[in-house]
C-alpha positions in Angstrom: 0.1 0.2 0.1 1.4 3.6 -1.3 1.6 6.2 1.9 -0.6 9.3 2.0 0.6 12.8 2.2 0.3 14.5 5.7 -0.7 17.8 5.3 0.3 20.4 8.3 -2.1 23.8 8.6 0.0 25.2 10.1 3.0 25.3 12.6 3.3 29.6 11.7 -0.5 30.4 10.7 -3.7 30.1 12.4 -6.2 30.2 9.5 -8.9 28.1 11.6 -8.6 31.2 14.0 -7.7 34.0 11.6 -9.3 33.1 7.9 -11.9 29.6 8.1 -13.2 30.9 4.5 -9.7 30.3 3.3 -8.9 27.5 5.0 -12.6 25.6 3.9 -11.9 26.0 -0.1 -8.3 24.4 0.4 -10.1 21.4 2.6 -12.4 21.5 -0.4 -9.4 21.3 -3.2 -10.7 24.5 -4.8 -8.3 27.0 -3.2 -4.6 26.7 -4.6 -1.8 26.6 -1.6 2.1 26.2 -1.4 2.8 23.0 -0.2 6.4 24.3 1.7 8.5 27.0 0.7 10.2 27.2 -2.9 6.8 24.9 -4.2 4.7 26.2 -6.9 0.7 26.9 -5.9 -1.6 24.5 -6.8 -5.1 22.7 -5.2 -4.7 20.1 -2.8 -4.7 16.4 -4.7 -7.3 14.9 -2.1 -7.1 11.7 -3.4 -3.2 11.5 -2.4 -3.9 12.7 1.3 -3.9 10.5 4.4 -4.4 13.5 7.0 -4.3 17.0 7.8 -3.3 18.4 10.9 -4.7 21.7 11.7 -2.7 23.5 14.4 -5.0 26.6 16.5 -5.6 28.2 19.7 -9.1 28.5 19.2 -10.8 25.7 17.0 -14.4 27.4 17.3 -15.1 27.7 13.4 -14.6 24.2 13.2 -18.3 24.4 15.0 -19.5 27.3 13.8 -18.3 27.9 10.2 -21.2 26.3 7.9 -18.8 25.9 4.8 -15.5 24.9 7.0 -17.8 22.2 8.9 -19.2 20.8 5.3 -15.7 20.8 3.7 -14.5 19.0 6.9 -17.1 16.4 6.6 -15.9 15.7 2.9 -12.8 15.2 3.8 -13.5 12.5 6.5 -16.2 10.9 4.1 -13.6 10.7 2.0 -11.2 8.7 4.2 -8.8 10.7 5.0 -8.2 11.9 9.0 -8.8 14.7 10.4 -6.2 15.9 13.3 -6.0 18.8 15.7 -3.0 20.3 17.6 -4.8 22.5 20.4 -2.9 25.4 21.8 -3.7 26.0 25.1 -1.8 27.3 27.7 -4.3 29.1 30.4 -3.0 32.4 29.7 -6.0 33.5 26.9 -7.0 36.8 27.4 -4.1 38.0 29.4 -1.5 40.7 27.8 0.6 37.8 27.1 -2.5 36.2 24.9 -4.3 39.1 24.3 -6.6 37.8 21.3 -7.0 34.2 22.9 -10.0 32.9 24.2 -9.4 31.8 27.9 -9.2 28.3 28.4 -12.1 27.7 29.7 -14.1 28.8 26.9 -11.8 26.4 24.4 -12.7 23.5 26.6 -16.4 24.5 26.0 -16.0 24.5 22.4 -13.9 21.3 22.4 -17.1 19.3 23.9 -19.3 20.6 21.2 -16.5 19.2 18.4 -16.7 15.9 20.6 -20.4 15.5 21.4 -21.1 16.4 17.8 -19.0 14.2 16.1 -17.3 16.8 14.5 -13.7 15.3 15.8 -13.2 12.5 18.3 -11.3 13.3 21.1 -8.8 10.8 20.2 -7.6 13.0 17.3 -7.1 16.3 19.6 -3.5 16.6 21.2 -3.4 19.3 23.4 -0.3 21.6 23.6 0.7 23.5 26.4 2.7 25.3 24.7 4.6 27.5 25.0 5.3 27.7 28.7 6.5 30.8 29.6 7.6 33.5 32.2 7.9 37.2 31.7 7.7 40.2 33.6 6.0 43.0 32.0 6.9 47.2 31.8 5.3 47.2 34.9 7.1 44.7 37.0 4.1 42.3 36.7 4.7 38.7 36.1 3.1 36.8 33.7 3.5 32.9 33.9 1.8 29.2 33.0 4.6 27.9 35.1 1.8 26.6 37.5 1.2 23.1 38.6 -1.9 23.9 39.7 -3.1 25.6 36.7 -1.8 22.7 34.3 -2.8 20.3 36.7 -6.7 21.9 36.0 -6.7 21.8 32.5 -5.2 18.3 31.7 -8.0 17.1 34.2 -10.5 19.0 32.0 -9.4 18.4 28.8 -9.3 14.5 29.7 -12.5 14.7 30.9 -13.6 14.8 27.3 -11.9 11.8 26.5 -8.3 13.5 25.2 -5.3 11.4 26.2 -2.3 13.2 24.1 -0.7 16.1 25.8 3.0 18.2 24.9 4.5 21.0 25.7 7.9 23.3 25.2 9.4 25.9 26.3 9.2 29.4 25.0 13.1 30.3 24.7 12.9 33.7 23.7 17.0 34.0 23.3 16.4 31.1 20.2 14.6 33.9 18.5 16.0 37.3 17.9 13.2 39.4 16.7 11.2 37.9 19.7 13.6 39.3 22.2 13.9 42.7 20.2 9.9 42.8 19.8 10.1 42.1 23.8 12.4 44.9 24.2 11.0 47.3 22.8 7.7 46.6 24.9 9.8 46.8 27.8 9.2 42.9 28.8 11.8 40.6 29.7 12.0 36.5 30.3 12.3 35.8 34.0 16.0 35.2 34.7 15.2 31.3 35.6 13.2 30.3 33.1 15.2 27.7 30.9 16.2 26.1 34.5 12.2 26.3 36.0 10.9 25.4 33.1 12.8 21.9 32.7 11.8 21.1 36.2 8.5 22.1 34.9 8.4 20.1 32.4 9.5 16.7 34.4 6.6 17.3 37.0 3.9 17.1 33.8 5.3 14.5 32.7 4.7 12.6 36.2 1.4 14.0 36.4 0.7 12.8 33.2 2.0 9.2 33.7 0.5 8.7 37.0 -2.9 9.4 35.4 -2.1 7.4 32.2 -2.3 10.2 29.5 0.2 10.2 26.4 2.4 12.8 27.1 5.6 13.7 25.1 7.7 17.0 25.4 8.1 19.3 22.2 12.2 19.3 20.7 12.3 22.2 23.0 14.3 22.2 25.2 15.9 19.2 23.8 17.7 17.7 27.2 14.1 17.1 28.7 14.0 13.2 29.1 10.4 13.0 27.8 10.8 13.5 24.0 8.8 10.2 23.1 7.0 11.0 20.0 6.8 14.0 16.9 4.2 16.1 17.1 3.2 14.6 13.9 3.2 11.3 14.6 2.4 8.6 11.8 1.1 6.3 15.1 -1.1 8.5 15.7 -2.6 9.2 12.4 -2.5 6.0 11.3 -4.3 4.7 14.3 -7.4 7.4 13.6 -7.3 6.4 9.9 -7.5 2.6 11.0 -10.2 3.8 13.8 -12.3 5.6 10.6 -12.3 2.3 8.3 -10.0 4.1 6.2 -7.4 2.7 3.8 -5.7 5.4 3.5 -2.3 5.4 5.5 0.7 8.2 5.9 4.3 7.6 5.8 6.6 6.9 8.3 9.2 8.7 7.1 10.5 11.6 9.5 10.9 15.4 8.3 14.3 15.9 9.2 14.8 12.6 6.3 14.1 14.6 3.9 13.1 18.6 5.3 14.9 20.8 7.6 14.1 21.0 11.5 15.6 20.4 14.4 18.1 17.6 14.6 16.0 16.2 17.8 12.4 16.4 16.2 11.0 13.0 15.6 7.8 14.5 13.6 6.5 12.7 10.6 7.6 14.1 7.5 4.3 16.8 6.6 4.1 19.7 4.3 3.0 22.7 5.8 0.9 25.2 4.0 2.2 28.3 6.3 3.8 29.5 2.7 0.5 29.8 0.9 -0.9 33.2 -0.1 -4.1 34.6 1.3 -3.6 32.3 4.8 -3.9 35.7 7.1 -2.5 36.3 10.2 -2.8 38.2 13.6 0.4 40.3 13.7 -1.4 43.4 12.5 -2.4 44.7 16.2 -0.7 44.0 19.4 -4.4 43.3 20.4 -4.6 40.1 18.7 -0.6 38.7 18.8 0.4 36.7 21.4 3.9 38.4 23.0 6.2 35.1 22.3 5.5 35.0 18.6 8.2 34.0 16.5 6.5 34.0 13.2 5.5 38.1 14.0 7.9 40.3 12.2 10.3 42.4 14.3 8.2 45.8 14.2 5.1 44.4 12.6 1.8 45.5 15.0 4.3 46.5 17.7 2.2 49.2 19.7 2.7 50.0 23.9 0.7 47.5 25.8 -2.5 48.3 27.2 
């Protein structure tokens, strides 16, 4: 059996939140996209796709946008698996993530998606990502490095049947544009952010293990021992396909065998549509972009925080 493609939408953009109409056209095969940087634009060959992995901080459009719901339903009817990488940091609505809903609201949306059958809980991976600790221009601390907070979030989504969790640290120094943007805002990372963050991730791993949940760190930071699977994982996606009764299967080839990810990345090879025209973004105003975002330009949308 030949392998089908994995399509990622998107590590660097969030069209599910920002432009669901565009996403509906893409998933219907009627909107030209760029499979990766340097590729020419063309409509997706849906017969070649095995799984679509959506990345978002707000999945509301999956429940509320009619054309997108139609496209998703048709896609699954053709035997294509749909998976959701859902970032829930507990900071939604704060100055760190001013354009993101609070985690309780997102939990409510996920409950609707699971109960309505739009998406099974097994197709959702919850990302406590990134773990961040910042001090703003007024000396206020903003952090989700909290055992109590992550415990509440894991329990709340676990009660819906979500069993896959991942986390990573915000490493501001790795992205100079982020450091410059924060400096312009008068924000700084906590001095002990990396060491304390590593310790926090180990406690989160132990918490998930105790509850029998699947947990893996992302590749950041690379020395944490709980790097157990890639964010995009062929075993996970093929399990979804099998559960659907689909004959499609995705490749087990790792991204680093064909593309350019971090050296320790364990993600399955996928085509990311984040370089496509018209995808939309949330970078135009401080009221919408996240303080730690590495996709936003160093000067784009920077204003003084309220």
